[in-house]
Biotite code that builds the C-alpha atoms (Angstrom):
import biotite.structure as struc

atoms = struc.array([
    struc.Atom([109.092, 88.246, 145.435], chain_id="A", res_id=1, res_name="MET", atom_name="CA", element="C"),
    struc.Atom([106.346, 87.965, 142.868], chain_id="A", res_id=2, res_name="SER", atom_name="CA", element="C"),
    struc.Atom([106.072, 90.079, 139.575], chain_id="A", res_id=3, res_name="SER", atom_name="CA", element="C"),
    struc.Atom([103.231, 92.610, 139.177], chain_id="A", res_id=4, res_name="PRO", atom_name="CA", element="C"),
    struc.Atom([103.453, 91.514, 135.538], chain_id="A", res_id=5, res_name="THR", atom_name="CA", element="C"),
    struc.Atom([102.267, 88.154, 136.863], chain_id="A", res_id=6, res_name="ARG", atom_name="CA", element="C"),
    struc.Atom([100.507, 87.437, 139.597], chain_id="A", res_id=7, res_name="ASN", atom_name="CA", element="C"),
    struc.Atom([100.276, 90.479, 141.844], chain_id="A", res_id=8, res_name="ARG", atom_name="CA", element="C"),
    struc.Atom([96.562, 91.697, 142.569], chain_id="A", res_id=9, res_name="ASN", atom_name="CA", element="C"),
    struc.Atom([97.544, 94.946, 143.557], chain_id="A", res_id=10, res_name="ASP", atom_name="CA", element="C"),
    struc.Atom([98.242, 96.992, 139.823], chain_id="A", res_id=11, res_name="VAL", atom_name="CA", element="C"),
    struc.Atom([95.051, 99.335, 140.627], chain_id="A", res_id=12, res_name="GLY", atom_name="CA", element="C"),
    struc.Atom([97.333, 101.128, 142.888], chain_id="A", res_id=13, res_name="GLY", atom_name="CA", element="C"),
    struc.Atom([99.710, 101.860, 140.063], chain_id="A", res_id=14, res_name="VAL", atom_name="CA", element="C"),
    struc.Atom([100.355, 104.392, 138.565], chain_id="A", res_id=15, res_name="PRO", atom_name="CA", element="C"),
    struc.Atom([100.101, 106.597, 141.975], chain_id="A", res_id=16, res_name="ASN", atom_name="CA", element="C"),
    struc.Atom([98.718, 109.963, 141.579], chain_id="A", res_id=17, res_name="ASP", atom_name="CA", element="C"),
    struc.Atom([100.452, 111.318, 144.481], chain_id="A", res_id=18, res_name="MET", atom_name="CA", element="C"),
    struc.Atom([104.050, 110.283, 142.838], chain_id="A", res_id=19, res_name="MET", atom_name="CA", element="C"),
    struc.Atom([102.923, 111.839, 139.170], chain_id="A", res_id=20, res_name="ALA", atom_name="CA", element="C"),
    struc.Atom([101.851, 114.809, 140.496], chain_id="A", res_id=21, res_name="LYS", atom_name="CA", element="C"),
    struc.Atom([105.203, 115.410, 142.220], chain_id="A", res_id=22, res_name="MET", atom_name="CA", element="C"),
    struc.Atom([107.291, 114.637, 139.464], chain_id="A", res_id=23, res_name="TYR", atom_name="CA", element="C"),
    struc.Atom([104.975, 116.139, 137.048], chain_id="A", res_id=24, res_name="GLY", atom_name="CA", element="C"),
    struc.Atom([105.032, 119.685, 139.330], chain_id="A", res_id=25, res_name="GLU", atom_name="CA", element="C"),
    struc.Atom([108.676, 119.709, 139.484], chain_id="A", res_id=26, res_name="ARG", atom_name="CA", element="C"),
    struc.Atom([109.042, 119.601, 135.453], chain_id="A", res_id=27, res_name="ALA", atom_name="CA", element="C"),
    struc.Atom([106.332, 122.180, 135.403], chain_id="A", res_id=28, res_name="VAL", atom_name="CA", element="C"),
    struc.Atom([108.178, 124.586, 138.211], chain_id="A", res_id=29, res_name="SER", atom_name="CA", element="C"),
    struc.Atom([111.648, 123.733, 136.451], chain_id="A", res_id=30, res_name="ALA", atom_name="CA", element="C"),
    struc.Atom([110.441, 125.135, 133.223], chain_id="A", res_id=31, res_name="GLY", atom_name="CA", element="C"),
    struc.Atom([110.626, 121.968, 131.414], chain_id="A", res_id=32, res_name="LEU", atom_name="CA", element="C"),
    struc.Atom([108.518, 121.823, 128.099], chain_id="A", res_id=33, res_name="LEU", atom_name="CA", element="C"),
    struc.Atom([107.974, 118.134, 128.398], chain_id="A", res_id=34, res_name="PHE", atom_name="CA", element="C"),
    struc.Atom([107.451, 114.990, 131.016], chain_id="A", res_id=35, res_name="THR", atom_name="CA", element="C"),
    struc.Atom([108.788, 112.232, 128.995], chain_id="A", res_id=36, res_name="GLU", atom_name="CA", element="C"),
    struc.Atom([107.681, 108.525, 130.291], chain_id="A", res_id=37, res_name="CYS", atom_name="CA", element="C"),
    struc.Atom([110.940, 107.304, 129.056], chain_id="A", res_id=38, res_name="CYS", atom_name="CA", element="C"),
    struc.Atom([112.412, 103.848, 128.236], chain_id="A", res_id=39, res_name="GLY", atom_name="CA", element="C"),
    struc.Atom([109.674, 101.875, 127.400], chain_id="A", res_id=40, res_name="ILE", atom_name="CA", element="C"),
    struc.Atom([112.086, 99.117, 126.579], chain_id="A", res_id=41, res_name="GLU", atom_name="CA", element="C"),
    struc.Atom([111.133, 95.354, 126.637], chain_id="A", res_id=42, res_name="PRO", atom_name="CA", element="C"),
    struc.Atom([112.844, 93.799, 129.465], chain_id="A", res_id=43, res_name="GLY", atom_name="CA", element="C"),
    struc.Atom([114.538, 96.841, 130.967], chain_id="A", res_id=44, res_name="SER", atom_name="CA", element="C"),
    struc.Atom([111.473, 98.632, 132.884], chain_id="A", res_id=45, res_name="ASP", atom_name="CA", element="C"),
    struc.Atom([108.168, 97.772, 134.193], chain_id="A", res_id=46, res_name="LEU", atom_name="CA", element="C"),
    struc.Atom([106.373, 99.269, 131.616], chain_id="A", res_id=47, res_name="ALA", atom_name="CA", element="C"),
    struc.Atom([107.890, 97.797, 128.965], chain_id="A", res_id=48, res_name="GLY", atom_name="CA", element="C"),
    struc.Atom([107.235, 94.437, 130.855], chain_id="A", res_id=49, res_name="GLN", atom_name="CA", element="C"),
    struc.Atom([103.642, 94.899, 130.957], chain_id="A", res_id=50, res_name="PHE", atom_name="CA", element="C"),
    struc.Atom([103.477, 95.248, 126.979], chain_id="A", res_id=51, res_name="ILE", atom_name="CA", element="C"),
    struc.Atom([105.707, 92.363, 126.626], chain_id="A", res_id=52, res_name="GLU", atom_name="CA", element="C"),
    struc.Atom([103.772, 88.903, 125.356], chain_id="A", res_id=53, res_name="ALA", atom_name="CA", element="C"),
    struc.Atom([106.789, 86.812, 127.354], chain_id="A", res_id=54, res_name="ARG", atom_name="CA", element="C"),
    struc.Atom([106.960, 88.979, 130.654], chain_id="A", res_id=55, res_name="SER", atom_name="CA", element="C"),
    struc.Atom([103.133, 89.621, 131.037], chain_id="A", res_id=56, res_name="ASN", atom_name="CA", element="C"),
    struc.Atom([101.420, 86.600, 131.992], chain_id="A", res_id=57, res_name="GLN", atom_name="CA", element="C"),
    struc.Atom([98.339, 88.322, 133.737], chain_id="A", res_id=58, res_name="ARG", atom_name="CA", element="C"),
    struc.Atom([94.971, 86.810, 132.431], chain_id="A", res_id=59, res_name="THR", atom_name="CA", element="C"),
    struc.Atom([92.958, 90.467, 134.481], chain_id="A", res_id=60, res_name="ASP", atom_name="CA", element="C"),
    struc.Atom([92.646, 93.384, 133.156], chain_id="A", res_id=61, res_name="GLU", atom_name="CA", element="C"),
    struc.Atom([96.148, 94.080, 132.846], chain_id="A", res_id=62, res_name="TRP", atom_name="CA", element="C"),
    struc.Atom([97.091, 91.239, 130.385], chain_id="A", res_id=63, res_name="GLY", atom_name="CA", element="C"),
    struc.Atom([96.169, 88.496, 127.973], chain_id="A", res_id=64, res_name="GLY", atom_name="CA", element="C"),
    struc.Atom([95.392, 90.503, 125.076], chain_id="A", res_id=65, res_name="SER", atom_name="CA", element="C"),
    struc.Atom([97.064, 93.210, 122.633], chain_id="A", res_id=66, res_name="SER", atom_name="CA", element="C"),
    struc.Atom([94.560, 95.554, 124.258], chain_id="A", res_id=67, res_name="GLU", atom_name="CA", element="C"),
    struc.Atom([95.330, 95.002, 127.791], chain_id="A", res_id=68, res_name="LYS", atom_name="CA", element="C"),
    struc.Atom([98.794, 94.999, 127.606], chain_id="A", res_id=69, res_name="HIS", atom_name="CA", element="C"),
    struc.Atom([99.661, 98.194, 126.794], chain_id="A", res_id=70, res_name="PRO", atom_name="CA", element="C"),
    struc.Atom([96.797, 99.701, 129.752], chain_id="A", res_id=71, res_name="LYS", atom_name="CA", element="C"),
    struc.Atom([99.387, 100.234, 132.252], chain_id="A", res_id=72, res_name="PHE", atom_name="CA", element="C"),
    struc.Atom([101.376, 102.533, 129.847], chain_id="A", res_id=73, res_name="ILE", atom_name="CA", element="C"),
    struc.Atom([98.335, 104.623, 129.170], chain_id="A", res_id=74, res_name="LEU", atom_name="CA", element="C"),
    struc.Atom([97.293, 104.752, 132.694], chain_id="A", res_id=75, res_name="GLU", atom_name="CA", element="C"),
    struc.Atom([101.147, 106.207, 133.404], chain_id="A", res_id=76, res_name="VAL", atom_name="CA", element="C"),
    struc.Atom([100.493, 108.515, 130.573], chain_id="A", res_id=77, res_name="ILE", atom_name="CA", element="C"),
    struc.Atom([97.064, 109.552, 132.137], chain_id="A", res_id=78, res_name="ARG", atom_name="CA", element="C"),
    struc.Atom([98.372, 110.263, 135.750], chain_id="A", res_id=79, res_name="ALA", atom_name="CA", element="C"),
    struc.Atom([101.416, 112.563, 134.317], chain_id="A", res_id=80, res_name="PHE", atom_name="CA", element="C"),
    struc.Atom([98.390, 114.245, 132.434], chain_id="A", res_id=81, res_name="ILE", atom_name="CA", element="C"),
    struc.Atom([96.249, 115.072, 135.248], chain_id="A", res_id=82, res_name="ARG", atom_name="CA", element="C"),
    struc.Atom([99.574, 116.005, 137.070], chain_id="A", res_id=83, res_name="ALA", atom_name="CA", element="C"),
    struc.Atom([100.896, 118.651, 134.744], chain_id="A", res_id=84, res_name="THR", atom_name="CA", element="C"),
    struc.Atom([97.418, 119.804, 133.764], chain_id="A", res_id=85, res_name="GLY", atom_name="CA", element="C"),
    struc.Atom([98.580, 120.209, 130.013], chain_id="A", res_id=86, res_name="ASP", atom_name="CA", element="C"),
    struc.Atom([98.361, 116.688, 128.090], chain_id="A", res_id=87, res_name="SER", atom_name="CA", element="C"),
    struc.Atom([100.885, 118.683, 125.513], chain_id="A", res_id=88, res_name="LYS", atom_name="CA", element="C"),
    struc.Atom([103.417, 118.955, 128.038], chain_id="A", res_id=89, res_name="LYS", atom_name="CA", element="C"),
    struc.Atom([103.663, 115.064, 128.063], chain_id="A", res_id=90, res_name="VAL", atom_name="CA", element="C"),
    struc.Atom([105.626, 112.512, 125.733], chain_id="A", res_id=91, res_name="GLY", atom_name="CA", element="C"),
    struc.Atom([106.620, 109.191, 125.583], chain_id="A", res_id=92, res_name="ILE", atom_name="CA", element="C"),
    struc.Atom([109.713, 107.297, 124.042], chain_id="A", res_id=93, res_name="LYS", atom_name="CA", element="C"),
    struc.Atom([108.661, 103.793, 122.968], chain_id="A", res_id=94, res_name="LEU", atom_name="CA", element="C"),
    struc.Atom([110.976, 100.926, 121.425], chain_id="A", res_id=95, res_name="SER", atom_name="CA", element="C"),
    struc.Atom([108.229, 98.823, 119.177], chain_id="A", res_id=96, res_name="PRO", atom_name="CA", element="C"),
    struc.Atom([111.474, 96.787, 117.954], chain_id="A", res_id=97, res_name="ALA", atom_name="CA", element="C"),
    struc.Atom([113.055, 96.781, 121.069], chain_id="A", res_id=98, res_name="GLY", atom_name="CA", element="C"),
    struc.Atom([114.930, 93.947, 122.748], chain_id="A", res_id=99, res_name="VAL", atom_name="CA", element="C"),
    struc.Atom([116.660, 93.382, 126.168], chain_id="A", res_id=100, res_name="TYR", atom_name="CA", element="C"),
    struc.Atom([117.675, 90.279, 128.029], chain_id="A", res_id=101, res_name="ASN", atom_name="CA", element="C"),
    struc.Atom([115.269, 86.996, 126.941], chain_id="A", res_id=102, res_name="ASP", atom_name="CA", element="C"),
    struc.Atom([112.767, 90.116, 125.721], chain_id="A", res_id=103, res_name="MET", atom_name="CA", element="C"),
    struc.Atom([111.232, 90.861, 122.249], chain_id="A", res_id=104, res_name="GLY", atom_name="CA", element="C"),
    struc.Atom([107.771, 90.402, 121.019], chain_id="A", res_id=105, res_name="ASN", atom_name="CA", element="C"),
    struc.Atom([107.815, 88.821, 117.492], chain_id="A", res_id=106, res_name="PRO", atom_name="CA", element="C"),
    struc.Atom([107.180, 91.343, 114.593], chain_id="A", res_id=107, res_name="THR", atom_name="CA", element="C"),
    struc.Atom([103.105, 90.461, 114.278], chain_id="A", res_id=108, res_name="GLU", atom_name="CA", element="C"),
    struc.Atom([102.592, 90.698, 118.049], chain_id="A", res_id=109, res_name="VAL", atom_name="CA", element="C"),
    struc.Atom([104.905, 93.877, 118.531], chain_id="A", res_id=110, res_name="ALA", atom_name="CA", element="C"),
    struc.Atom([103.074, 95.544, 115.410], chain_id="A", res_id=111, res_name="ILE", atom_name="CA", element="C"),
    struc.Atom([99.437, 94.565, 116.828], chain_id="A", res_id=112, res_name="GLU", atom_name="CA", element="C"),
    struc.Atom([99.862, 96.165, 120.372], chain_id="A", res_id=113, res_name="GLU", atom_name="CA", element="C"),
    struc.Atom([101.927, 98.902, 119.425], chain_id="A", res_id=114, res_name="TYR", atom_name="CA", element="C"),
    struc.Atom([99.700, 100.033, 116.752], chain_id="A", res_id=115, res_name="THR", atom_name="CA", element="C"),
    struc.Atom([96.886, 99.943, 119.403], chain_id="A", res_id=116, res_name="TYR", atom_name="CA", element="C"),
    struc.Atom([99.039, 101.569, 121.857], chain_id="A", res_id=117, res_name="LEU", atom_name="CA", element="C"),
    struc.Atom([100.042, 104.469, 119.557], chain_id="A", res_id=118, res_name="ILE", atom_name="CA", element="C"),
    struc.Atom([96.457, 105.163, 118.511], chain_id="A", res_id=119, res_name="LYS", atom_name="CA", element="C"),
    struc.Atom([95.067, 105.336, 121.982], chain_id="A", res_id=120, res_name="GLU", atom_name="CA", element="C"),
    struc.Atom([98.580, 107.736, 123.170], chain_id="A", res_id=121, res_name="LEU", atom_name="CA", element="C"),
    struc.Atom([97.781, 109.914, 119.914], chain_id="A", res_id=122, res_name="ASP", atom_name="CA", element="C"),
    struc.Atom([94.075, 110.425, 121.213], chain_id="A", res_id=123, res_name="ALA", atom_name="CA", element="C"),
    struc.Atom([95.054, 111.495, 124.552], chain_id="A", res_id=124, res_name="LEU", atom_name="CA", element="C"),
    struc.Atom([96.396, 114.432, 122.823], chain_id="A", res_id=125, res_name="ASN", atom_name="CA", element="C"),
    struc.Atom([99.931, 114.410, 124.123], chain_id="A", res_id=126, res_name="ILE", atom_name="CA", element="C"),
    struc.Atom([103.029, 116.542, 122.926], chain_id="A", res_id=127, res_name="GLY", atom_name="CA", element="C"),
    struc.Atom([104.811, 113.746, 121.332], chain_id="A", res_id=128, res_name="TYR", atom_name="CA", element="C"),
    struc.Atom([105.535, 110.428, 120.807], chain_id="A", res_id=129, res_name="ILE", atom_name="CA", element="C"),
    struc.Atom([109.075, 108.988, 120.031], chain_id="A", res_id=130, res_name="GLN", atom_name="CA", element="C"),
    struc.Atom([109.982, 105.936, 118.201], chain_id="A", res_id=131, res_name="LEU", atom_name="CA", element="C"),
    struc.Atom([113.389, 104.038, 118.967], chain_id="A", res_id=132, res_name="ALA", atom_name="CA", element="C"),
    struc.Atom([114.320, 102.472, 115.945], chain_id="A", res_id=133, res_name="ARG", atom_name="CA", element="C"),
    struc.Atom([116.311, 98.895, 116.173], chain_id="A", res_id=134, res_name="TYR", atom_name="CA", element="C"),
    struc.Atom([119.676, 98.986, 117.278], chain_id="A", res_id=135, res_name="LEU", atom_name="CA", element="C"),
    struc.Atom([121.819, 95.454, 116.502], chain_id="A", res_id=136, res_name="PRO", atom_name="CA", element="C"),
    struc.Atom([124.250, 96.430, 119.720], chain_id="A", res_id=137, res_name="PHE", atom_name="CA", element="C"),
    struc.Atom([121.431, 96.006, 122.173], chain_id="A", res_id=138, res_name="THR", atom_name="CA", element="C"),
    struc.Atom([120.168, 92.269, 120.165], chain_id="A", res_id=139, res_name="ASP", atom_name="CA", element="C"),
    struc.Atom([123.243, 90.141, 120.319], chain_id="A", res_id=140, res_name="PRO", atom_name="CA", element="C"),
    struc.Atom([121.214, 86.955, 119.818], chain_id="A", res_id=141, res_name="GLU", atom_name="CA", element="C"),
    struc.Atom([119.561, 88.764, 116.947], chain_id="A", res_id=142, res_name="GLY", atom_name="CA", element="C"),
    struc.Atom([116.016, 87.747, 118.297], chain_id="A", res_id=143, res_name="ARG", atom_name="CA", element="C"),
    struc.Atom([115.114, 91.425, 117.580], chain_id="A", res_id=144, res_name="GLY", atom_name="CA", element="C"),
    struc.Atom([112.100, 91.849, 115.465], chain_id="A", res_id=145, res_name="ASN", atom_name="CA", element="C"),
    struc.Atom([113.822, 94.694, 113.258], chain_id="A", res_id=146, res_name="LYS", atom_name="CA", element="C"),
    struc.Atom([110.448, 96.857, 112.308], chain_id="A", res_id=147, res_name="ILE", atom_name="CA", element="C"),
    struc.Atom([111.191, 99.646, 110.669], chain_id="A", res_id=148, res_name="GLU", atom_name="CA", element="C"),
    struc.Atom([109.152, 102.018, 113.044], chain_id="A", res_id=149, res_name="VAL", atom_name="CA", element="C"),
    struc.Atom([108.995, 105.251, 111.185], chain_id="A", res_id=150, res_name="VAL", atom_name="CA", element="C"),
    struc.Atom([107.302, 103.742, 107.945], chain_id="A", res_id=151, res_name="SER", atom_name="CA", element="C"),
    struc.Atom([105.240, 101.502, 110.128], chain_id="A", res_id=152, res_name="THR", atom_name="CA", element="C"),
    struc.Atom([103.833, 103.620, 112.931], chain_id="A", res_id=153, res_name="PHE", atom_name="CA", element="C"),
    struc.Atom([104.278, 107.296, 111.562], chain_id="A", res_id=154, res_name="ARG", atom_name="CA", element="C"),
    struc.Atom([101.001, 107.233, 109.581], chain_id="A", res_id=155, res_name="PRO", atom_name="CA", element="C"),
    struc.Atom([99.124, 106.418, 112.876], chain_id="A", res_id=156, res_name="LEU", atom_name="CA", element="C"),
    struc.Atom([100.092, 109.960, 114.574], chain_id="A", res_id=157, res_name="LEU", atom_name="CA", element="C"),
    struc.Atom([97.439, 112.245, 113.870], chain_id="A", res_id=158, res_name="LYS", atom_name="CA", element="C"),
    struc.Atom([97.847, 114.537, 116.588], chain_id="A", res_id=159, res_name="ILE", atom_name="CA", element="C"),
    struc.Atom([101.459, 114.028, 118.796], chain_id="A", res_id=160, res_name="ALA", atom_name="CA", element="C"),
    struc.Atom([104.550, 115.031, 117.049], chain_id="A", res_id=161, res_name="TYR", atom_name="CA", element="C"),
    struc.Atom([107.199, 112.310, 115.754], chain_id="A", res_id=162, res_name="CYS", atom_name="CA", element="C"),
    struc.Atom([110.354, 112.161, 117.325], chain_id="A", res_id=163, res_name="PHE", atom_name="CA", element="C"),
    struc.Atom([112.721, 109.433, 116.213], chain_id="A", res_id=164, res_name="VAL", atom_name="CA", element="C"),
    struc.Atom([115.961, 108.561, 117.402], chain_id="A", res_id=165, res_name="ASN", atom_name="CA", element="C"),
    struc.Atom([118.469, 105.323, 117.227], chain_id="A", res_id=166, res_name="GLY", atom_name="CA", element="C"),
    struc.Atom([121.790, 105.337, 115.056], chain_id="A", res_id=167, res_name="GLY", atom_name="CA", element="C"),
    struc.Atom([120.819, 108.528, 113.102], chain_id="A", res_id=168, res_name="LEU", atom_name="CA", element="C"),
    struc.Atom([123.851, 110.409, 111.705], chain_id="A", res_id=169, res_name="ASN", atom_name="CA", element="C"),
    struc.Atom([123.419, 114.054, 110.516], chain_id="A", res_id=170, res_name="GLY", atom_name="CA", element="C"),
    struc.Atom([122.494, 113.051, 106.965], chain_id="A", res_id=171, res_name="GLU", atom_name="CA", element="C"),
    struc.Atom([120.061, 110.395, 107.552], chain_id="A", res_id=172, res_name="GLU", atom_name="CA", element="C"),
    struc.Atom([118.359, 112.993, 110.271], chain_id="A", res_id=173, res_name="ALA", atom_name="CA", element="C"),
    struc.Atom([118.238, 115.747, 107.675], chain_id="A", res_id=174, res_name="GLU", atom_name="CA", element="C"),
    struc.Atom([116.498, 113.410, 105.259], chain_id="A", res_id=175, res_name="HIS", atom_name="CA", element="C"),
    struc.Atom([113.854, 112.190, 107.832], chain_id="A", res_id=176, res_name="LEU", atom_name="CA", element="C"),
    struc.Atom([112.802, 115.903, 108.577], chain_id="A", res_id=177, res_name="LEU", atom_name="CA", element="C"),
    struc.Atom([112.483, 116.571, 104.900], chain_id="A", res_id=178, res_name="ASP", atom_name="CA", element="C"),
    struc.Atom([108.735, 116.360, 104.369], chain_id="A", res_id=179, res_name="PRO", atom_name="CA", element="C"),
    struc.Atom([109.685, 115.989, 100.730], chain_id="A", res_id=180, res_name="ASN", atom_name="CA", element="C"),
    struc.Atom([112.105, 112.599, 101.265], chain_id="A", res_id=181, res_name="TYR", atom_name="CA", element="C"),
    struc.Atom([110.215, 109.497, 100.080], chain_id="A", res_id=182, res_name="PRO", atom_name="CA", element="C"),
    struc.Atom([107.475, 108.587, 101.598], chain_id="A", res_id=183, res_name="LYS", atom_name="CA", element="C"),
    struc.Atom([108.641, 105.383, 103.026], chain_id="A", res_id=184, res_name="SER", atom_name="CA", element="C"),
    struc.Atom([110.429, 107.235, 105.567], chain_id="A", res_id=185, res_name="PHE", atom_name="CA", element="C"),
    struc.Atom([107.249, 109.438, 106.048], chain_id="A", res_id=186, res_name="ARG", atom_name="CA", element="C"),
    struc.Atom([107.796, 112.954, 107.575], chain_id="A", res_id=187, res_name="GLU", atom_name="CA", element="C"),
    struc.Atom([109.040, 113.493, 111.243], chain_id="A", res_id=188, res_name="ILE", atom_name="CA", element="C"),
    struc.Atom([109.153, 116.084, 113.608], chain_id="A", res_id=189, res_name="HIS", atom_name="CA", element="C"),
    struc.Atom([112.221, 115.723, 115.630], chain_id="A", res_id=190, res_name="VAL", atom_name="CA", element="C"),
    struc.Atom([115.471, 113.659, 115.021], chain_id="A", res_id=191, res_name="ALA", atom_name="CA", element="C"),
    struc.Atom([116.815, 112.552, 118.210], chain_id="A", res_id=192, res_name="VAL", atom_name="CA", element="C"),
    struc.Atom([120.389, 112.144, 119.454], chain_id="A", res_id=193, res_name="PHE", atom_name="CA", element="C"),
    struc.Atom([120.930, 110.379, 122.992], chain_id="A", res_id=194, res_name="GLY", atom_name="CA", element="C"),
    struc.Atom([124.053, 108.082, 123.477], chain_id="A", res_id=195, res_name="SER", atom_name="CA", element="C"),
    struc.Atom([126.418, 109.780, 120.744], chain_id="A", res_id=196, res_name="MET", atom_name="CA", element="C"),
    struc.Atom([125.881, 113.154, 123.212], chain_id="A", res_id=197, res_name="PHE", atom_name="CA", element="C"),
    struc.Atom([127.488, 111.112, 125.901], chain_id="A", res_id=198, res_name="ILE", atom_name="CA", element="C"),
    struc.Atom([130.946, 110.630, 123.892], chain_id="A", res_id=199, res_name="ALA", atom_name="CA", element="C"),
    struc.Atom([130.650, 114.034, 122.242], chain_id="A", res_id=200, res_name="ASN", atom_name="CA", element="C"),
    struc.Atom([129.214, 117.034, 124.465], chain_id="A", res_id=201, res_name="PRO", atom_name="CA", element="C"),
    struc.Atom([129.441, 118.905, 120.928], chain_id="A", res_id=202, res_name="ASN", atom_name="CA", element="C"),
    struc.Atom([127.687, 116.789, 118.430], chain_id="A", res_id=203, res_name="LEU", atom_name="CA", element="C"),
    struc.Atom([125.788, 119.364, 116.952], chain_id="A", res_id=204, res_name="MET", atom_name="CA", element="C"),
    struc.Atom([128.713, 121.480, 115.994], chain_id="A", res_id=205, res_name="GLU", atom_name="CA", element="C"),
    struc.Atom([130.496, 118.452, 114.625], chain_id="A", res_id=206, res_name="LEU", atom_name="CA", element="C"),
    struc.Atom([127.147, 117.858, 112.608], chain_id="A", res_id=207, res_name="ILE", atom_name="CA", element="C"),
    struc.Atom([126.774, 121.227, 111.322], chain_id="A", res_id=208, res_name="GLN", atom_name="CA", element="C"),
    struc.Atom([130.019, 121.775, 110.463], chain_id="A", res_id=209, res_name="SER", atom_name="CA", element="C"),
    struc.Atom([130.596, 118.879, 108.692], chain_id="A", res_id=210, res_name="GLY", atom_name="CA", element="C"),
    struc.Atom([132.818, 117.141, 110.497], chain_id="A", res_id=211, res_name="GLN", atom_name="CA", element="C"),
    struc.Atom([131.396, 114.000, 111.354], chain_id="A", res_id=212, res_name="GLU", atom_name="CA", element="C"),
    struc.Atom([134.473, 111.703, 111.278], chain_id="A", res_id=213, res_name="SER", atom_name="CA", element="C"),
    struc.Atom([135.533, 113.377, 114.439], chain_id="A", res_id=214, res_name="LYS", atom_name="CA", element="C"),
    struc.Atom([132.249, 111.882, 116.231], chain_id="A", res_id=215, res_name="ILE", atom_name="CA", element="C"),
    struc.Atom([133.648, 109.471, 118.641], chain_id="A", res_id=216, res_name="LYS", atom_name="CA", element="C"),
    struc.Atom([131.544, 106.262, 119.207], chain_id="A", res_id=217, res_name="PRO", atom_name="CA", element="C"),
    struc.Atom([129.679, 105.750, 122.656], chain_id="A", res_id=218, res_name="PRO", atom_name="CA", element="C"),
    struc.Atom([131.682, 103.945, 125.006], chain_id="A", res_id=219, res_name="LEU", atom_name="CA", element="C"),
    struc.Atom([128.946, 101.916, 126.916], chain_id="A", res_id=220, res_name="PHE", atom_name="CA", element="C"),
    struc.Atom([131.188, 100.079, 129.405], chain_id="A", res_id=221, res_name="HIS", atom_name="CA", element="C"),
    struc.Atom([131.982, 103.381, 130.851], chain_id="A", res_id=222, res_name="LEU", atom_name="CA", element="C"),
    struc.Atom([128.504, 104.673, 131.181], chain_id="A", res_id=223, res_name="ARG", atom_name="CA", element="C"),
    struc.Atom([128.053, 103.307, 134.859], chain_id="A", res_id=224, res_name="TYR", atom_name="CA", element="C"),
    struc.Atom([131.721, 103.221, 135.838], chain_id="A", res_id=225, res_name="ALA", atom_name="CA", element="C"),
    struc.Atom([132.602, 104.099, 139.069], chain_id="A", res_id=226, res_name="GLN", atom_name="CA", element="C"),
    struc.Atom([136.024, 105.911, 138.158], chain_id="A", res_id=227, res_name="GLY", atom_name="CA", element="C"),
    struc.Atom([136.661, 109.662, 136.469], chain_id="A", res_id=228, res_name="PRO", atom_name="CA", element="C"),
    struc.Atom([136.668, 108.063, 132.975], chain_id="A", res_id=229, res_name="ASP", atom_name="CA", element="C"),
    struc.Atom([133.867, 108.457, 130.867], chain_id="A", res_id=230, res_name="GLY", atom_name="CA", element="C"),
    struc.Atom([131.590, 111.163, 131.811], chain_id="A", res_id=231, res_name="TYR", atom_name="CA", element="C"),
    struc.Atom([134.250, 113.934, 132.953], chain_id="A", res_id=232, res_name="ILE", atom_name="CA", element="C"),
    struc.Atom([137.186, 113.421, 131.045], chain_id="A", res_id=233, res_name="ASN", atom_name="CA", element="C"),
    struc.Atom([135.914, 114.156, 127.560], chain_id="A", res_id=234, res_name="PHE", atom_name="CA", element="C"),
    struc.Atom([139.253, 114.826, 124.911], chain_id="A", res_id=235, res_name="ASP", atom_name="CA", element="C"),
    struc.Atom([137.226, 117.731, 122.714], chain_id="A", res_id=236, res_name="LEU", atom_name="CA", element="C"),
])
């Protein structure tokens, strides 16, 4: 089967407005504040593969340059904006420092492409852009670019809120949220905790009560396990 990031010529039909409309309307009817285009992780999803120079070998309007690689992502977001009828109800998660399988853009390429993408997304007046930080455990071979995503990309956001996630603890999150913290970190609007919630449903209580020493590490080998271990037998 051919890959749409290589040689298929039917990308013009993607993303499908009917699909975006279905999911967007469901999100709105459910009362959700945002619809997030989640997991723009190089190598692990289609949108991420389009922005990846290693996988996107197209030479048409969907690839071949730093302005064309992000086009697929931008079209997905535009489709969700049309579906929800409100750009502020749409958000996106980006992983400029992400690396997965044999993917991962070099530093210079990643900064160039994500700078263009983030400026274009911000101009669409979306609700937020979530920046995922470099996480060593996702990069066993050490190929990640290790970009400091907050100091590099936060200044580009003029309209959208800035969310940040990736290996945060309570103290660091508090510092990042403090507008008076050193400028190298910049001010962010929301600190996001993801994987830690899987192992700690009471995560916020532990952080707020100063009991971070009791936080359990996420057990990734149980995330997609077939048995009961992992999701339904937490020892709180």
